[in-house]
C-alpha positions in Angstrom: 18.7 -67.8 -56.5 18.8 -64.1 -56.6 21.8 -62.1 -55.6 21.1 -59.8 -52.8 24.5 -58.2 -52.1 27.5 -57.3 -54.3 30.7 -55.9 -53.1 29.8 -54.6 -49.8 32.3 -53.5 -47.1 32.3 -51.4 -44.1 34.3 -50.5 -40.9 33.2 -50.6 -37.4 35.6 -49.2 -34.9 35.6 -50.2 -31.1 32.9 -48.7 -29.1 30.7 -47.9 -32.3 26.9 -49.2 -32.6 26.0 -49.9 -36.1 22.5 -50.3 -37.6 21.3 -52.4 -40.6 18.3 -50.6 -42.0 16.3 -51.0 -45.1 13.0 -52.3 -46.5 11.9 -56.0 -47.0 14.1 -57.7 -49.5 17.1 -55.5 -49.6 19.6 -57.9 -48.0 19.7 -57.2 -44.3 19.3 -60.6 -43.3 21.9 -61.9 -46.0 24.4 -59.3 -44.9 24.2 -60.4 -41.3 24.4 -63.9 -42.3 27.5 -63.1 -44.5 29.2 -61.4 -41.5 28.6 -64.6 -39.4 30.1 -66.8 -42.1 26.7 -68.7 -42.6 26.4 -68.1 -46.4 28.6 -69.0 -49.4 
């Protein structure tokens, strides 16, 4: 298993819209799954 994310943090204020952009394999899905609590 490869480590896709290390020490990532960000803040989203009320009313803001945030996008997660990047090429394939850079951790977009892993980031979203981590936010939702679906990854270890």
